[in-house]
Steps between C-alpha positions, in 0.01 A plus 500: 500500500438709803307821455811700577701298240217542247475874564873542446480304176212709381690829584812361314295406200360861483834649542668256246310486172616156385536591138559784267556507128829574321520601127823443298516535122119490465476179708307504824616289790347435843731564785488397863571773753523440876603768761727384781501738789800502725287492822309192401706185574262264317519717178807332354373145527163626365664655205689172424174292534315754273774480239511118510123484450512739203787316347299182529210683331722603215609144468863593595558243772848434354622827633298520823773410755768717330258795481388468862861499610605805288194693597580443872854613437396812311236597756715425807778708351249787453348468841854494659666777306231748387323546828155489357254266325530315175280407216560173326391468146514183287454496121507194278655586165566275196808317641562644839305587804602857622495574866513867605530652851427870526592720797541870582876500548733615229788310659629234252562143631846374465644151506729427797736224558382308799740271693407164634403638840282788360127478578405732222639635161412202267167619360633663181740219453197255497309734268799529260543113506138398447360782287568548125553863566445772767523867540383819665286762324425852654135582540325831567473422869801267573630201310393151360733214553421214253596161385397272209466116566508305172199277430623149443348321192206291592 
């Protein structure tokens, strides 16, 4: 790694604490969090790679490809339509992996019908097809678009 690349990675790591904890019904979970800045072209691929590493560490290889694809779709949608940065969070629950993407926009994403020639408009259709469920929750400073990917029996 060049010194410039190493320095960027170090800065990204400081800006992106890789984990936080989440508490639900008295259970404490570890959650991955990665900030994706709109002005950093490598951030999306870095977020996907980090997600895949964490899924491997959680022994969830069975959902890795689907999770990487859906995370890319959620983040790309956010970067294109919110005008700002995004934060990807991943949380392994009992029978699903929950992906969440936070942004500062209050605008709700909507599914569009894309024709054969369209180069965009299929992201939410993919999410709807591959995720067990998805939705949008308002937050104090914007919204969270989330999806849940079923964990296949091992």
